[in-house]
mmCIF file of the N, C-alpha and C atoms, coordinates in Angstrom:
data_MODEL
# 
_entry.id   MODEL 
# 
loop_
_atom_site.group_PDB 
_atom_site.id 
_atom_site.type_symbol 
_atom_site.label_atom_id 
_atom_site.label_alt_id 
_atom_site.label_comp_id 
_atom_site.label_asym_id 
_atom_site.label_entity_id 
_atom_site.label_seq_id 
_atom_site.pdbx_PDB_ins_code 
_atom_site.Cartn_x 
_atom_site.Cartn_y 
_atom_site.Cartn_z 
_atom_site.occupancy 
_atom_site.B_iso_or_equiv 
_atom_site.pdbx_formal_charge 
_atom_site.auth_seq_id 
_atom_site.auth_comp_id 
_atom_site.auth_asym_id 
_atom_site.auth_atom_id 
_atom_site.pdbx_PDB_model_num 
ATOM 1   N N  . MET A 1 1  ? 37.927  -0.013  15.023  1.00 0.00 ? 1  MET A N  1 
ATOM 2   C CA . MET A 1 1  ? 37.114  -1.077  14.534  1.00 0.00 ? 1  MET A CA 1 
ATOM 3   C C  . MET A 1 1  ? 36.094  -1.480  15.536  1.00 0.00 ? 1  MET A C  1 
ATOM 4   N N  . ALA A 1 2  ? 36.468  -1.615  16.795  1.00 0.00 ? 2  ALA A N  1 
ATOM 5   C CA . ALA A 1 2  ? 35.514  -2.032  17.846  1.00 0.00 ? 2  ALA A CA 1 
ATOM 6   C C  . ALA A 1 2  ? 34.453  -0.973  18.023  1.00 0.00 ? 2  ALA A C  1 
ATOM 7   N N  . LYS A 1 3  ? 34.852  0.281   17.756  1.00 0.00 ? 3  LYS A N  1 
ATOM 8   C CA . LYS A 1 3  ? 33.887  1.456   17.878  1.00 0.00 ? 3  LYS A CA 1 
ATOM 9   C C  . LYS A 1 3  ? 32.750  1.213   16.905  1.00 0.00 ? 3  LYS A C  1 
ATOM 10  N N  . TYR A 1 4  ? 33.033  0.865   15.607  1.00 0.00 ? 4  TYR A N  1 
ATOM 11  C CA . TYR A 1 4  ? 32.038  0.672   14.625  1.00 0.00 ? 4  TYR A CA 1 
ATOM 12  C C  . TYR A 1 4  ? 31.215  -0.513  14.889  1.00 0.00 ? 4  TYR A C  1 
ATOM 13  N N  . LEU A 1 5  ? 31.824  -1.588  15.376  1.00 0.00 ? 5  LEU A N  1 
ATOM 14  C CA . LEU A 1 5  ? 31.064  -2.812  15.688  1.00 0.00 ? 5  LEU A CA 1 
ATOM 15  C C  . LEU A 1 5  ? 30.071  -2.566  16.853  1.00 0.00 ? 5  LEU A C  1 
ATOM 16  N N  . GLY A 1 6  ? 30.480  -1.825  17.850  1.00 0.00 ? 6  GLY A N  1 
ATOM 17  C CA . GLY A 1 6  ? 29.560  -1.525  18.958  1.00 0.00 ? 6  GLY A CA 1 
ATOM 18  C C  . GLY A 1 6  ? 28.340  -0.635  18.431  1.00 0.00 ? 6  GLY A C  1 
ATOM 19  N N  . PHE A 1 7  ? 28.637  0.301   17.575  1.00 0.00 ? 7  PHE A N  1 
ATOM 20  C CA . PHE A 1 7  ? 27.610  1.162   16.992  1.00 0.00 ? 7  PHE A CA 1 
ATOM 21  C C  . PHE A 1 7  ? 26.639  0.326   16.153  1.00 0.00 ? 7  PHE A C  1 
ATOM 22  N N  . THR A 1 8  ? 27.146  -0.598  15.390  1.00 0.00 ? 8  THR A N  1 
ATOM 23  C CA . THR A 1 8  ? 26.338  -1.451  14.536  1.00 0.00 ? 8  THR A CA 1 
ATOM 24  C C  . THR A 1 8  ? 25.412  -2.356  15.425  1.00 0.00 ? 8  THR A C  1 
ATOM 25  N N  . VAL A 1 9  ? 25.989  -2.954  16.465  1.00 0.00 ? 9  VAL A N  1 
ATOM 26  C CA . VAL A 1 9  ? 25.161  -3.815  17.344  1.00 0.00 ? 9  VAL A CA 1 
ATOM 27  C C  . VAL A 1 9  ? 24.111  -2.934  18.051  1.00 0.00 ? 9  VAL A C  1 
ATOM 28  N N  . LEU A 1 10 ? 24.440  -1.752  18.442  1.00 0.00 ? 10 LEU A N  1 
ATOM 29  C CA . LEU A 1 10 ? 23.465  -0.847  19.106  1.00 0.00 ? 10 LEU A CA 1 
ATOM 30  C C  . LEU A 1 10 ? 22.308  -0.583  18.147  1.00 0.00 ? 10 LEU A C  1 
ATOM 31  N N  . LEU A 1 11 ? 22.540  -0.287  16.920  1.00 0.00 ? 11 LEU A N  1 
ATOM 32  C CA . LEU A 1 11 ? 21.530  -0.039  15.919  1.00 0.00 ? 11 LEU A CA 1 
ATOM 33  C C  . LEU A 1 11 ? 20.636  -1.276  15.721  1.00 0.00 ? 11 LEU A C  1 
ATOM 34  N N  . LEU A 1 12 ? 21.248  -2.421  15.680  1.00 0.00 ? 12 LEU A N  1 
ATOM 35  C CA . LEU A 1 12 ? 20.459  -3.673  15.521  1.00 0.00 ? 12 LEU A CA 1 
ATOM 36  C C  . LEU A 1 12 ? 19.568  -3.866  16.733  1.00 0.00 ? 12 LEU A C  1 
ATOM 37  N N  . VAL A 1 13 ? 20.084  -3.639  17.925  1.00 0.00 ? 13 VAL A N  1 
ATOM 38  C CA . VAL A 1 13 ? 19.228  -3.828  19.111  1.00 0.00 ? 13 VAL A CA 1 
ATOM 39  C C  . VAL A 1 13 ? 18.079  -2.897  19.137  1.00 0.00 ? 13 VAL A C  1 
ATOM 40  N N  . TYR A 1 14 ? 18.319  -1.574  18.794  1.00 0.00 ? 14 TYR A N  1 
ATOM 41  C CA . TYR A 1 14 ? 17.236  -0.618  18.705  1.00 0.00 ? 14 TYR A CA 1 
ATOM 42  C C  . TYR A 1 14 ? 16.176  -1.050  17.665  1.00 0.00 ? 14 TYR A C  1 
ATOM 43  N N  . GLY A 1 15 ? 16.640  -1.512  16.546  1.00 0.00 ? 15 GLY A N  1 
ATOM 44  C CA . GLY A 1 15 ? 15.724  -2.038  15.489  1.00 0.00 ? 15 GLY A CA 1 
ATOM 45  C C  . GLY A 1 15 ? 14.884  -3.162  15.974  1.00 0.00 ? 15 GLY A C  1 
ATOM 46  N N  . VAL A 1 16 ? 15.450  -4.129  16.672  1.00 0.00 ? 16 VAL A N  1 
ATOM 47  C CA . VAL A 1 16 ? 14.726  -5.266  17.187  1.00 0.00 ? 16 VAL A CA 1 
ATOM 48  C C  . VAL A 1 16 ? 13.721  -4.805  18.203  1.00 0.00 ? 16 VAL A C  1 
ATOM 49  N N  . ILE A 1 17 ? 14.060  -3.861  19.042  1.00 0.00 ? 17 ILE A N  1 
ATOM 50  C CA . ILE A 1 17 ? 13.113  -3.312  20.065  1.00 0.00 ? 17 ILE A CA 1 
ATOM 51  C C  . ILE A 1 17 ? 11.924  -2.641  19.401  1.00 0.00 ? 17 ILE A C  1 
ATOM 52  N N  . LEU A 1 18 ? 12.249  -1.811  18.407  1.00 0.00 ? 18 LEU A N  1 
ATOM 53  C CA . LEU A 1 18 ? 11.156  -1.081  17.724  1.00 0.00 ? 18 LEU A CA 1 
ATOM 54  C C  . LEU A 1 18 ? 10.222  -2.040  16.986  1.00 0.00 ? 18 LEU A C  1 
ATOM 55  N N  . LEU A 1 19 ? 10.779  -3.006  16.291  1.00 0.00 ? 19 LEU A N  1 
ATOM 56  C CA . LEU A 1 19 ? 9.915   -4.005  15.631  1.00 0.00 ? 19 LEU A CA 1 
ATOM 57  C C  . LEU A 1 19 ? 9.144   -4.860  16.656  1.00 0.00 ? 19 LEU A C  1 
ATOM 58  N N  . GLY A 1 20 ? 9.750   -5.137  17.708  1.00 0.00 ? 20 GLY A N  1 
ATOM 59  C CA . GLY A 1 20 ? 9.052   -5.999  18.737  1.00 0.00 ? 20 GLY A CA 1 
ATOM 60  C C  . GLY A 1 20 ? 7.865   -5.263  19.399  1.00 0.00 ? 20 GLY A C  1 
ATOM 61  N N  . ASN A 1 21 ? 7.851   -3.916  19.388  1.00 0.00 ? 21 ASN A N  1 
ATOM 62  C CA . ASN A 1 21 ? 6.778   -3.181  19.962  1.00 0.00 ? 21 ASN A CA 1 
ATOM 63  C C  . ASN A 1 21 ? 5.486   -3.143  19.115  1.00 0.00 ? 21 ASN A C  1 
ATOM 64  N N  . TYR A 1 22 ? 5.638   -3.358  17.821  1.00 0.00 ? 22 TYR A N  1 
ATOM 65  C CA . TYR A 1 22 ? 4.508   -3.218  16.919  1.00 0.00 ? 22 TYR A CA 1 
ATOM 66  C C  . TYR A 1 22 ? 4.333   -4.401  15.972  1.00 0.00 ? 22 TYR A C  1 
ATOM 67  N N  . PRO A 1 23 ? 4.422   -5.649  16.417  1.00 0.00 ? 23 PRO A N  1 
ATOM 68  C CA . PRO A 1 23 ? 4.329   -6.735  15.478  1.00 0.00 ? 23 PRO A CA 1 
ATOM 69  C C  . PRO A 1 23 ? 2.915   -6.907  14.931  1.00 0.00 ? 23 PRO A C  1 
ATOM 70  N N  . GLU A 1 24 ? 1.890   -6.510  15.735  1.00 0.00 ? 24 GLU A N  1 
ATOM 71  C CA . GLU A 1 24 ? 0.525   -6.697  15.263  1.00 0.00 ? 24 GLU A CA 1 
ATOM 72  C C  . GLU A 1 24 ? 0.175   -5.764  14.095  1.00 0.00 ? 24 GLU A C  1 
ATOM 73  N N  . LYS A 1 25 ? 0.860   -4.627  14.004  1.00 0.00 ? 25 LYS A N  1 
ATOM 74  C CA . LYS A 1 25 ? 0.651   -3.670  12.925  1.00 0.00 ? 25 LYS A CA 1 
ATOM 75  C C  . LYS A 1 25 ? 1.346   -4.200  11.684  1.00 0.00 ? 25 LYS A C  1 
ATOM 76  N N  . ILE A 1 26 ? 2.414   -4.842  11.815  1.00 0.00 ? 26 ILE A N  1 
ATOM 77  C CA . ILE A 1 26 ? 3.131   -5.318  10.621  1.00 0.00 ? 26 ILE A CA 1 
ATOM 78  C C  . ILE A 1 26 ? 2.495   -6.593  10.080  1.00 0.00 ? 26 ILE A C  1 
ATOM 79  N N  . MET A 1 27 ? 1.977   -7.464  10.952  1.00 0.00 ? 27 MET A N  1 
ATOM 80  C CA . MET A 1 27 ? 1.468   -8.756  10.528  1.00 0.00 ? 27 MET A CA 1 
ATOM 81  C C  . MET A 1 27 ? -0.051  -8.798  10.391  1.00 0.00 ? 27 MET A C  1 
ATOM 82  N N  . SER A 1 28 ? -0.834  -7.692  10.715  1.00 0.00 ? 28 SER A N  1 
ATOM 83  C CA . SER A 1 28 ? -2.233  -7.761  10.805  1.00 0.00 ? 28 SER A CA 1 
ATOM 84  C C  . SER A 1 28 ? -2.947  -7.465  9.453   1.00 0.00 ? 28 SER A C  1 
ATOM 85  N N  . ALA A 1 29 ? -2.261  -7.001  8.472   1.00 0.00 ? 29 ALA A N  1 
ATOM 86  C CA . ALA A 1 29 ? -2.915  -6.634  7.203   1.00 0.00 ? 29 ALA A CA 1 
ATOM 87  C C  . ALA A 1 29 ? -3.371  -7.952  6.489   1.00 0.00 ? 29 ALA A C  1 
ATOM 88  N N  . PRO A 1 30 ? -4.694  -7.999  6.172   1.00 0.00 ? 30 PRO A N  1 
ATOM 89  C CA . PRO A 1 30 ? -5.219  -9.172  5.523   1.00 0.00 ? 30 PRO A CA 1 
ATOM 90  C C  . PRO A 1 30 ? -4.782  -9.172  4.087   1.00 0.00 ? 30 PRO A C  1 
ATOM 91  N N  . PRO A 1 31 ? -4.702  -10.333 3.459   1.00 0.00 ? 31 PRO A N  1 
ATOM 92  C CA . PRO A 1 31 ? -4.321  -10.367 2.095   1.00 0.00 ? 31 PRO A CA 1 
ATOM 93  C C  . PRO A 1 31 ? -5.423  -9.731  1.219   1.00 0.00 ? 31 PRO A C  1 
ATOM 94  N N  . CYS A 1 32 ? -5.082  -9.178  0.121   1.00 0.00 ? 32 CYS A N  1 
ATOM 95  C CA . CYS A 1 32 ? -6.015  -8.560  -0.807  1.00 0.00 ? 32 CYS A CA 1 
ATOM 96  C C  . CYS A 1 32 ? -6.686  -9.566  -1.643  1.00 0.00 ? 32 CYS A C  1 
ATOM 97  N N  . PRO A 1 33 ? -8.032  -9.682  -1.636  1.00 0.00 ? 33 PRO A N  1 
ATOM 98  C CA . PRO A 1 33 ? -8.711  -10.663 -2.474  1.00 0.00 ? 33 PRO A CA 1 
ATOM 99  C C  . PRO A 1 33 ? -8.882  -10.270 -3.924  1.00 0.00 ? 33 PRO A C  1 
ATOM 100 N N  . PHE A 1 34 ? -8.523  -9.045  -4.232  1.00 0.00 ? 34 PHE A N  1 
ATOM 101 C CA . PHE A 1 34 ? -8.714  -8.531  -5.612  1.00 0.00 ? 34 PHE A CA 1 
ATOM 102 C C  . PHE A 1 34 ? -7.456  -8.677  -6.398  1.00 0.00 ? 34 PHE A C  1 
ATOM 103 N N  . PRO A 1 35 ? -7.586  -8.988  -7.729  1.00 0.00 ? 35 PRO A N  1 
ATOM 104 C CA . PRO A 1 35 ? -6.388  -9.076  -8.602  1.00 0.00 ? 35 PRO A CA 1 
ATOM 105 C C  . PRO A 1 35 ? -5.809  -7.678  -8.826  1.00 0.00 ? 35 PRO A C  1 
ATOM 106 N N  . CYS A 1 36 ? -4.566  -7.629  -9.162  1.00 0.00 ? 36 CYS A N  1 
ATOM 107 C CA . CYS A 1 36 ? -3.900  -6.356  -9.504  1.00 0.00 ? 36 CYS A CA 1 
ATOM 108 C C  . CYS A 1 36 ? -3.969  -6.163  -10.999 1.00 0.00 ? 36 CYS A C  1 
ATOM 109 N N  . PHE A 1 37 ? -4.636  -5.120  -11.467 1.00 0.00 ? 37 PHE A N  1 
ATOM 110 C CA . PHE A 1 37 ? -4.749  -4.912  -12.892 1.00 0.00 ? 37 PHE A CA 1 
ATOM 111 C C  . PHE A 1 37 ? -3.632  -3.942  -13.330 1.00 0.00 ? 37 PHE A C  1 
ATOM 112 N N  . VAL A 1 38 ? -2.893  -4.338  -14.311 1.00 0.00 ? 38 VAL A N  1 
ATOM 113 C CA . VAL A 1 38 ? -1.728  -3.541  -14.750 1.00 0.00 ? 38 VAL A CA 1 
ATOM 114 C C  . VAL A 1 38 ? -2.134  -2.476  -15.773 1.00 0.00 ? 38 VAL A C  1 
ATOM 115 N N  . ASP A 1 39 ? -3.374  -2.568  -16.292 1.00 0.00 ? 39 ASP A N  1 
ATOM 116 C CA . ASP A 1 39 ? -3.789  -1.586  -17.310 1.00 0.00 ? 39 ASP A CA 1 
ATOM 117 C C  . ASP A 1 39 ? -4.780  -0.550  -16.846 1.00 0.00 ? 39 ASP A C  1 
ATOM 118 N N  . VAL A 1 40 ? -4.680  -0.190  -15.551 1.00 0.00 ? 40 VAL A N  1 
ATOM 119 C CA . VAL A 1 40 ? -5.568  0.908   -15.003 1.00 0.00 ? 40 VAL A CA 1 
ATOM 120 C C  . VAL A 1 40 ? -5.067  2.242   -15.441 1.00 0.00 ? 40 VAL A C  1 
ATOM 121 N N  . GLU A 1 41 ? -5.903  2.968   -16.171 1.00 0.00 ? 41 GLU A N  1 
ATOM 122 C CA . GLU A 1 41 ? -5.524  4.305   -16.660 1.00 0.00 ? 41 GLU A CA 1 
ATOM 123 C C  . GLU A 1 41 ? -5.698  5.391   -15.592 1.00 0.00 ? 41 GLU A C  1 
ATOM 124 N N  . TYR A 1 42 ? -6.822  5.312   -14.874 1.00 0.00 ? 42 TYR A N  1 
ATOM 125 C CA . TYR A 1 42 ? -7.107  6.326   -13.823 1.00 0.00 ? 42 TYR A CA 1 
ATOM 126 C C  . TYR A 1 42 ? -8.212  5.795   -12.926 1.00 0.00 ? 42 TYR A C  1 
ATOM 127 N N  . VAL A 1 43 ? -8.420  6.543   -11.876 1.00 0.00 ? 43 VAL A N  1 
ATOM 128 C CA . VAL A 1 43 ? -9.440  6.194   -10.873 1.00 0.00 ? 43 VAL A CA 1 
ATOM 129 C C  . VAL A 1 43 ? -10.359 7.425   -10.674 1.00 0.00 ? 43 VAL A C  1 
ATOM 130 N N  . THR A 1 44 ? -11.642 7.187   -10.501 1.00 0.00 ? 44 THR A N  1 
ATOM 131 C CA . THR A 1 44 ? -12.557 8.287   -10.200 1.00 0.00 ? 44 THR A CA 1 
ATOM 132 C C  . THR A 1 44 ? -13.312 7.924   -8.893  1.00 0.00 ? 44 THR A C  1 
ATOM 133 N N  . CYS A 1 45 ? -13.588 8.924   -8.151  1.00 0.00 ? 45 CYS A N  1 
ATOM 134 C CA . CYS A 1 45 ? -14.296 8.726   -6.903  1.00 0.00 ? 45 CYS A CA 1 
ATOM 135 C C  . CYS A 1 45 ? -15.398 9.799   -6.754  1.00 0.00 ? 45 CYS A C  1 
ATOM 136 N N  . PRO A 1 46 ? -16.518 9.372   -6.156  1.00 0.00 ? 46 PRO A N  1 
ATOM 137 C CA . PRO A 1 46 ? -17.613 10.366  -5.986  1.00 0.00 ? 46 PRO A CA 1 
ATOM 138 C C  . PRO A 1 46 ? -17.180 11.598  -5.139  1.00 0.00 ? 46 PRO A C  1 
ATOM 139 N N  . SER A 1 47 ? -16.290 11.382  -4.233  1.00 0.00 ? 47 SER A N  1 
ATOM 140 C CA . SER A 1 47 ? -15.828 12.469  -3.392  1.00 0.00 ? 47 SER A CA 1 
ATOM 141 C C  . SER A 1 47 ? -14.939 13.493  -4.103  1.00 0.00 ? 47 SER A C  1 
ATOM 142 N N  . SER A 1 48 ? -14.382 13.077  -5.263  1.00 0.00 ? 48 SER A N  1 
ATOM 143 C CA . SER A 1 48 ? -13.476 14.067  -6.010  1.00 0.00 ? 48 SER A CA 1 
ATOM 144 C C  . SER A 1 48 ? -14.093 14.541  -7.289  1.00 0.00 ? 48 SER A C  1 
ATOM 145 N N  . GLY A 1 49 ? -15.432 14.277  -7.482  1.00 0.00 ? 49 GLY A N  1 
ATOM 146 C CA . GLY A 1 49 ? -16.123 14.794  -8.663  1.00 0.00 ? 49 GLY A CA 1 
ATOM 147 C C  . GLY A 1 49 ? -15.589 14.195  -9.968  1.00 0.00 ? 49 GLY A C  1 
ATOM 148 N N  . ASP A 1 50 ? -15.339 15.011  -10.963 1.00 0.00 ? 50 ASP A N  1 
ATOM 149 C CA . ASP A 1 50 ? -14.884 14.546  -12.288 1.00 0.00 ? 50 ASP A CA 1 
ATOM 150 C C  . ASP A 1 50 ? -13.359 14.350  -12.380 1.00 0.00 ? 50 ASP A C  1 
ATOM 151 N N  . LYS A 1 51 ? -12.654 14.658  -11.312 1.00 0.00 ? 51 LYS A N  1 
ATOM 152 C CA . LYS A 1 51 ? -11.201 14.606  -11.353 1.00 0.00 ? 51 LYS A CA 1 
ATOM 153 C C  . LYS A 1 51 ? -10.734 13.140  -11.539 1.00 0.00 ? 51 LYS A C  1 
ATOM 154 N N  . LYS A 1 52 ? -9.758  12.996  -12.460 1.00 0.00 ? 52 LYS A N  1 
ATOM 155 C CA . LYS A 1 52 ? -9.138  11.694  -12.718 1.00 0.00 ? 52 LYS A CA 1 
ATOM 156 C C  . LYS A 1 52 ? -7.937  11.543  -11.743 1.00 0.00 ? 52 LYS A C  1 
ATOM 157 N N  . LEU A 1 53 ? -8.022  10.622  -10.861 1.00 0.00 ? 53 LEU A N  1 
ATOM 158 C CA . LEU A 1 53 ? -7.012  10.326  -9.860  1.00 0.00 ? 53 LEU A CA 1 
ATOM 159 C C  . LEU A 1 53 ? -5.954  9.385   -10.404 1.00 0.00 ? 53 LEU A C  1 
ATOM 160 N N  . ASP A 1 54 ? -4.790  9.347   -9.747  1.00 0.00 ? 54 ASP A N  1 
ATOM 161 C CA . ASP A 1 54 ? -3.694  8.481   -10.139 1.00 0.00 ? 54 ASP A CA 1 
ATOM 162 C C  . ASP A 1 54 ? -4.230  7.002   -10.100 1.00 0.00 ? 54 ASP A C  1 
ATOM 163 N N  . PRO A 1 55 ? -3.702  6.175   -11.089 1.00 0.00 ? 55 PRO A N  1 
ATOM 164 C CA . PRO A 1 55 ? -4.144  4.822   -11.125 1.00 0.00 ? 55 PRO A CA 1 
ATOM 165 C C  . PRO A 1 55 ? -3.648  3.966   -9.933  1.00 0.00 ? 55 PRO A C  1 
ATOM 166 N N  . GLN A 1 56 ? -4.503  3.107   -9.459  1.00 0.00 ? 56 GLN A N  1 
ATOM 167 C CA . GLN A 1 56 ? -4.206  2.114   -8.432  1.00 0.00 ? 56 GLN A CA 1 
ATOM 168 C C  . GLN A 1 56 ? -4.436  0.761   -9.072  1.00 0.00 ? 56 GLN A C  1 
ATOM 169 N N  . CYS A 1 57 ? -3.646  -0.229  -8.698  1.00 0.00 ? 57 CYS A N  1 
ATOM 170 C CA . CYS A 1 57 ? -3.738  -1.523  -9.409  1.00 0.00 ? 57 CYS A CA 1 
ATOM 171 C C  . CYS A 1 57 ? -4.846  -2.383  -8.913  1.00 0.00 ? 57 CYS A C  1 
ATOM 172 N N  . SER A 1 58 ? -5.430  -2.142  -7.763  1.00 0.00 ? 58 SER A N  1 
ATOM 173 C CA . SER A 1 58 ? -6.553  -2.959  -7.283  1.00 0.00 ? 58 SER A CA 1 
ATOM 174 C C  . SER A 1 58 ? -7.454  -2.148  -6.360  1.00 0.00 ? 58 SER A C  1 
ATOM 175 N N  . CYS A 1 59 ? -8.622  -2.757  -6.025  1.00 0.00 ? 59 CYS A N  1 
ATOM 176 C CA . CYS A 1 59 ? -9.536  -2.068  -5.123  1.00 0.00 ? 59 CYS A CA 1 
ATOM 177 C C  . CYS A 1 59 ? -9.003  -2.028  -3.711  1.00 0.00 ? 59 CYS A C  1 
ATOM 178 N N  . CYS A 1 60 ? -8.017  -2.874  -3.393  1.00 0.00 ? 60 CYS A N  1 
ATOM 179 C CA . CYS A 1 60 ? -7.422  -2.784  -2.041  1.00 0.00 ? 60 CYS A CA 1 
ATOM 180 C C  . CYS A 1 60 ? -6.644  -1.524  -1.843  1.00 0.00 ? 60 CYS A C  1 
ATOM 181 N N  . LEU A 1 61 ? -6.152  -0.940  -2.933  1.00 0.00 ? 61 LEU A N  1 
ATOM 182 C CA . LEU A 1 61 ? -5.311  0.240   -2.837  1.00 0.00 ? 61 LEU A CA 1 
ATOM 183 C C  . LEU A 1 61 ? -6.123  1.511   -3.157  1.00 0.00 ? 61 LEU A C  1 
ATOM 184 N N  . ALA A 1 62 ? -7.222  1.367   -3.875  1.00 0.00 ? 62 ALA A N  1 
ATOM 185 C CA . ALA A 1 62 ? -8.054  2.543   -4.196  1.00 0.00 ? 62 ALA A CA 1 
ATOM 186 C C  . ALA A 1 62 ? -8.951  2.853   -3.033  1.00 0.00 ? 62 ALA A C  1 
ATOM 187 N N  . PRO A 1 63 ? -9.362  4.122   -2.941  1.00 0.00 ? 63 PRO A N  1 
ATOM 188 C CA . PRO A 1 63 ? -10.361 4.517   -1.883  1.00 0.00 ? 63 PRO A CA 1 
ATOM 189 C C  . PRO A 1 63 ? -11.684 3.776   -2.082  1.00 0.00 ? 63 PRO A C  1 
ATOM 190 N N  . LYS A 1 64 ? -12.417 3.670   -0.999  1.00 0.00 ? 64 LYS A N  1 
ATOM 191 C CA . LYS A 1 64 ? -13.692 2.984   -1.051  1.00 0.00 ? 64 LYS A CA 1 
ATOM 192 C C  . LYS A 1 64 ? -14.718 3.673   -1.902  1.00 0.00 ? 64 LYS A C  1 
ATOM 193 N N  . ASN A 1 65 ? -15.570 2.938   -2.630  1.00 0.00 ? 65 ASN A N  1 
ATOM 194 C CA . ASN A 1 65 ? -16.584 3.443   -3.545  1.00 0.00 ? 65 ASN A CA 1 
ATOM 195 C C  . ASN A 1 65 ? -16.074 4.185   -4.766  1.00 0.00 ? 65 ASN A C  1 
ATOM 196 N N  . CYS A 1 66 ? -14.794 3.879   -5.134  1.00 0.00 ? 66 CYS A N  1 
ATOM 197 C CA . CYS A 1 66 ? -14.169 4.498   -6.300  1.00 0.00 ? 66 CYS A CA 1 
ATOM 198 C C  . CYS A 1 66 ? -14.277 3.481   -7.452  1.00 0.00 ? 66 CYS A C  1 
ATOM 199 N N  . THR A 1 67 ? -13.965 3.994   -8.658  1.00 0.00 ? 67 THR A N  1 
ATOM 200 C CA . THR A 1 67 ? -14.041 3.136   -9.859  1.00 0.00 ? 67 THR A CA 1 
ATOM 201 C C  . THR A 1 67 ? -12.682 3.141   -10.536 1.00 0.00 ? 67 THR A C  1 
ATOM 202 N N  . LEU A 1 68 ? -12.194 1.937   -10.887 1.00 0.00 ? 68 LEU A N  1 
ATOM 203 C CA . LEU A 1 68 ? -10.987 1.824   -11.674 1.00 0.00 ? 68 LEU A CA 1 
ATOM 204 C C  . LEU A 1 68 ? -11.358 1.796   -13.158 1.00 0.00 ? 68 LEU A C  1 
ATOM 205 N N  . HIS A 1 69 ? -10.671 2.596   -13.947 1.00 0.00 ? 69 HIS A N  1 
ATOM 206 C CA . HIS A 1 69 ? -10.925 2.678   -15.429 1.00 0.00 ? 69 HIS A CA 1 
ATOM 207 C C  . HIS A 1 69 ? -9.771  1.988   -16.135 1.00 0.00 ? 69 HIS A C  1 
ATOM 208 N N  . LEU A 1 70 ? -10.066 0.882   -16.754 1.00 0.00 ? 70 LEU A N  1 
ATOM 209 C CA . LEU A 1 70 ? -9.063  0.118   -17.438 1.00 0.00 ? 70 LEU A CA 1 
ATOM 210 C C  . LEU A 1 70 ? -8.866  0.682   -18.840 1.00 0.00 ? 70 LEU A C  1 
ATOM 211 N N  . ALA A 1 71 ? -7.753  0.396   -19.489 1.00 0.00 ? 71 ALA A N  1 
ATOM 212 C CA . ALA A 1 71 ? -7.401  0.895   -20.854 1.00 0.00 ? 71 ALA A CA 1 
ATOM 213 C C  . ALA A 1 71 ? -8.418  0.402   -21.881 1.00 0.00 ? 71 ALA A C  1 
ATOM 214 N N  . ASP A 1 72 ? -9.055  -0.826  -21.694 1.00 0.00 ? 72 ASP A N  1 
ATOM 215 C CA . ASP A 1 72 ? -9.985  -1.258  -22.702 1.00 0.00 ? 72 ASP A CA 1 
ATOM 216 C C  . ASP A 1 72 ? -11.415 -0.765  -22.490 1.00 0.00 ? 72 ASP A C  1 
ATOM 217 N N  . GLY A 1 73 ? -11.544 0.133   -21.541 1.00 0.00 ? 73 GLY A N  1 
ATOM 218 C CA . GLY A 1 73 ? -12.901 0.755   -21.287 1.00 0.00 ? 73 GLY A CA 1 
ATOM 219 C C  . GLY A 1 73 ? -13.728 0.066   -20.219 1.00 0.00 ? 73 GLY A C  1 
ATOM 220 N N  . THR A 1 74 ? -13.179 -1.030  -19.653 1.00 0.00 ? 74 THR A N  1 
ATOM 221 C CA . THR A 1 74 ? -13.836 -1.755  -18.571 1.00 0.00 ? 74 THR A CA 1 
ATOM 222 C C  . THR A 1 74 ? -13.817 -0.892  -17.285 1.00 0.00 ? 74 THR A C  1 
ATOM 223 N N  . LEU A 1 75 ? -14.883 -0.904  -16.573 1.00 0.00 ? 75 LEU A N  1 
ATOM 224 C CA . LEU A 1 75 ? -14.937 -0.173  -15.313 1.00 0.00 ? 75 LEU A CA 1 
ATOM 225 C C  . LEU A 1 75 ? -15.067 -1.194  -14.134 1.00 0.00 ? 75 LEU A C  1 
ATOM 226 N N  . ILE A 1 76 ? -14.278 -1.013  -13.113 1.00 0.00 ? 76 ILE A N  1 
ATOM 227 C CA . ILE A 1 76 ? -14.325 -1.869  -11.961 1.00 0.00 ? 76 ILE A CA 1 
ATOM 228 C C  . ILE A 1 76 ? -14.678 -1.067  -10.733 1.00 0.00 ? 76 ILE A C  1 
ATOM 229 N N  . GLN A 1 77 ? -15.927 -1.336  -10.182 1.00 0.00 ? 77 GLN A N  1 
ATOM 230 C CA . GLN A 1 77 ? -16.391 -0.605  -9.052  1.00 0.00 ? 77 GLN A CA 1 
ATOM 231 C C  . GLN A 1 77 ? -15.820 -1.180  -7.782  1.00 0.00 ? 77 GLN A C  1 
ATOM 232 N N  . CYS A 1 78 ? -15.190 -0.365  -6.941  1.00 0.00 ? 78 CYS A N  1 
ATOM 233 C CA . CYS A 1 78 ? -14.578 -0.810  -5.730  1.00 0.00 ? 78 CYS A CA 1 
ATOM 234 C C  . CYS A 1 78 ? -15.533 -0.616  -4.539  1.00 0.00 ? 78 CYS A C  1 
# 
């Protein structure tokens, strides 16, 4: 039993050390100012030509200069 407790404590200590080394990367992401659209059918980008890419819910997740195509035909330029 003490063997498992020591291993668990060791894992927790390693986790705290790893998280402590990179707090700026975890906490530095700014909030996304764009709403998340649930009805995005696909995404197109100039860099991929006519290819329909997997849907992303907002411009924060889609590549820059891409277009979100909604189910109702609305286009959202990112």
